[in-house]
C-alpha positions as CSV (number, residue, x, y, z in Angstrom):
1,X,19.6,-7.1,19.6
2,X,16.8,-9.8,20.3
3,X,18.4,-12.4,18.0
4,X,21.8,-12.0,19.7
5,X,20.3,-12.3,23.2
6,X,18.4,-15.5,22.2
7,X,21.7,-16.9,20.8
8,X,23.6,-16.1,24.0
9,X,21.0,-18.0,26.0
10,X,21.7,-21.1,23.7
11,X,18.1,-21.3,22.4
12,X,17.8,-22.3,18.7
13,X,15.6,-20.1,16.6
14,X,13.6,-21.7,13.7
15,X,13.1,-18.5,11.6
16,X,14.3,-14.9,11.5
17,X,13.2,-13.1,14.7
18,X,12.2,-10.1,12.5
19,X,9.3,-12.3,11.2
20,X,7.9,-12.5,14.8
21,X,7.5,-8.8,15.1
22,X,4.0,-7.2,15.1
23,X,2.0,-4.2,16.2
24,X,0.6,-4.6,19.7
25,X,-3.2,-4.3,20.0
26,X,-2.9,-1.4,22.5
27,X,-0.2,1.3,22.3
28,X,0.2,0.9,26.1
29,X,1.8,-2.4,25.4
30,X,4.6,-0.9,23.4
31,X,5.5,0.1,19.8
32,X,6.5,-3.4,18.6
33,X,5.9,-6.8,20.1
34,X,7.6,-10.1,19.4
35,X,5.9,-13.6,19.5
36,X,9.2,-15.4,19.4
37,X,8.7,-16.8,22.9
38,X,5.6,-18.8,21.8
39,X,7.6,-20.5,19.1
40,X,10.5,-21.1,21.5
41,X,8.1,-22.6,24.0
42,X,7.2,-25.4,21.6
43,X,10.9,-26.2,21.1
44,X,11.9,-25.9,24.8
45,X,8.7,-27.2,26.3
46,X,8.6,-24.3,28.7
47,X,5.9,-21.7,29.3
48,X,6.4,-18.7,26.9
49,X,6.1,-16.3,29.9
50,X,9.2,-17.9,31.5
51,X,11.2,-17.7,28.3
52,X,10.1,-14.1,27.8
53,X,11.2,-13.1,31.3
54,X,14.6,-14.8,30.9
55,X,15.2,-13.0,27.5
56,X,14.0,-9.6,28.9
57,X,16.4,-9.9,31.8
58,X,19.3,-10.4,29.4
59,X,18.2,-7.7,26.9
60,X,20.1,-4.4,27.2
61,X,17.9,-1.7,25.6
62,X,19.8,0.9,23.6
63,X,19.7,2.7,20.3
64,X,16.1,3.2,19.4
65,X,14.8,1.0,22.2
66,X,14.0,2.6,25.5
67,X,12.7,-0.4,27.4
68,X,11.5,-4.0,27.0
69,X,8.5,-5.4,29.0
70,X,7.0,-8.8,29.2
71,X,3.3,-9.4,28.9
72,X,2.4,-13.1,29.1
73,X,4.7,-14.6,26.5
74,X,5.1,-11.4,24.5
75,X,8.2,-9.2,24.5
76,X,7.1,-5.6,24.1
77,X,9.5,-3.0,22.9
78,X,9.1,0.7,23.6
79,X,10.9,3.2,21.3
80,X,12.9,6.2,22.4
81,X,10.7,8.7,20.6
82,X,13.1,11.7,20.8
83,X,15.9,9.6,19.2
84,X,13.5,8.1,16.6
85,X,12.1,11.6,15.7
86,X,15.6,13.0,15.3
87,X,16.7,10.1,13.1
88,X,13.5,10.4,11.0
89,X,13.9,14.2,10.5
90,X,17.6,13.6,9.5
91,X,16.5,11.0,7.0
92,X,13.7,13.2,5.6
93,X,16.2,16.0,5.1
94,X,18.8,13.7,3.5
95,X,16.4,12.0,1.1
96,X,14.2,15.1,0.4
97,X,11.5,14.2,-2.1
98,X,12.6,10.6,-2.3
99,X,11.8,9.9,1.4
100,X,9.4,7.0,1.7
101,X,10.2,5.8,-1.8
102,X,11.5,2.2,-2.3
103,X,14.5,1.1,-4.3
104,X,13.9,0.9,-8.1
105,X,12.6,-2.3,-9.5
106,X,13.1,-3.7,-13.0
107,X,9.4,-4.5,-13.4
108,X,7.3,-2.2,-15.5
109,X,3.6,-1.6,-14.7
110,X,1.1,-0.2,-17.1
111,X,-1.8,1.7,-15.5
112,X,-4.6,2.5,-17.9
113,X,-7.3,4.7,-16.6
114,X,-10.0,7.3,-17.3
115,X,-10.4,6.6,-21.1
116,X,-13.4,8.7,-21.5
117,X,-15.7,7.9,-24.4
118,X,-16.0,11.2,-26.3
119,X,-19.4,10.3,-27.6
120,X,-21.0,10.3,-24.2
121,X,-21.5,13.0,-21.5
122,X,-18.9,13.3,-18.8
123,X,-20.0,12.5,-15.2
124,X,-18.5,12.3,-11.8
125,X,-17.4,8.7,-12.3
126,X,-14.9,9.9,-15.0
127,X,-13.4,12.2,-12.4
128,X,-13.2,9.4,-9.9
129,X,-11.5,7.1,-12.4
130,X,-8.9,9.8,-13.1
131,X,-8.1,10.4,-9.4
132,X,-7.9,6.7,-8.7
133,X,-5.8,5.9,-11.7
134,X,-3.4,8.8,-10.9
135,X,-3.2,7.7,-7.2
136,X,-2.4,4.1,-8.1
137,X,0.3,5.1,-10.6
138,X,1.9,7.4,-8.0
139,X,1.9,4.7,-5.3
140,X,3.5,2.2,-7.7
141,X,6.2,4.8,-8.6
142,X,6.9,5.3,-4.9
143,X,7.2,1.5,-4.5
144,X,10.0,1.6,-7.2
145,X,8.2,0.4,-10.3
146,X,8.6,1.9,-13.7
147,X,5.1,3.1,-14.5
148,X,3.6,3.9,-17.8
149,X,0.2,5.6,-17.6
150,X,-2.1,5.2,-20.6
151,X,-5.4,7.0,-21.0
152,X,-7.4,7.6,-24.1
153,X,-9.2,10.9,-23.3
154,X,-11.0,12.1,-26.4
155,X,-9.7,9.3,-28.6
156,X,-11.5,10.1,-31.8
157,X,-11.3,6.6,-33.1
158,X,-14.0,4.0,-33.6
159,X,-16.5,5.5,-31.2
160,X,-16.6,8.8,-33.0
161,X,-16.9,7.0,-36.4
162,X,-19.8,5.0,-35.1
163,X,-21.5,8.1,-33.6
164,X,-21.2,9.9,-36.9
165,X,-22.7,7.0,-38.8
166,X,-25.6,6.8,-36.2
167,X,-26.0,10.6,-36.4
168,X,-26.3,10.6,-40.2
169,X,-28.6,7.6,-40.4
170,X,-31.1,8.4,-37.5
171,X,-34.0,10.5,-38.8
172,X,-35.4,11.6,-35.5
173,X,-32.8,12.8,-33.1
174,X,-33.5,12.6,-29.4
175,X,-34.4,15.9,-27.7
176,X,-31.5,16.5,-25.3
177,X,-28.4,18.6,-24.8
178,X,-26.0,17.9,-27.7
179,X,-23.5,15.7,-25.7
180,X,-26.4,13.7,-24.1
181,X,-28.0,13.3,-27.6
182,X,-24.8,11.9,-29.0
183,X,-24.6,9.5,-26.1
184,X,-28.2,8.4,-26.7
185,X,-27.8,7.8,-30.5
186,X,-24.4,6.0,-29.9
187,X,-26.1,3.7,-27.4
188,X,-29.1,3.2,-29.8
189,X,-26.7,2.4,-32.6
190,X,-25.2,-0.4,-30.6
191,X,-28.5,-1.6,-29.3
192,X,-30.0,-1.9,-32.8
193,X,-26.8,-3.1,-34.3
């Protein structure tokens, strides 16, 4: 709508008008604003407010746009909220669980998170890492990426072997709960090499 109107007025546009759209700083100024008149002012050597007024006079709001107002050199667009709400609900029903998801991408993303060391006590940070990792992987899936989640919870590999060696070689075991004691001797094993 905006690009067509500018074209009818015979004003050349340097870049797509969609790139000039932004959120107004105050909702009273509309739902979307365009800065295109500031760019056109440099080309036409006219005040942005005059260009904005001329474009606004030619614009015929329709569809999702209720009205257009000029504020300085800005073109402020106000949405027809009942029409937009109806369209949004129709789209939500049609897409169901896929609403808000982007088109599938070919790129694959690996998200590795949590990876708890079984030789140390669990703490709140482990829970935080699990939540953050799961959230990041869900957001990436919604953005269309193929996501592979990797986490090594209770991986009984090298850490467990080192803990067993430390447990069998240390004469005086620290006085603590068993899982805390394992963490202490594991750390001591690495500190003393």
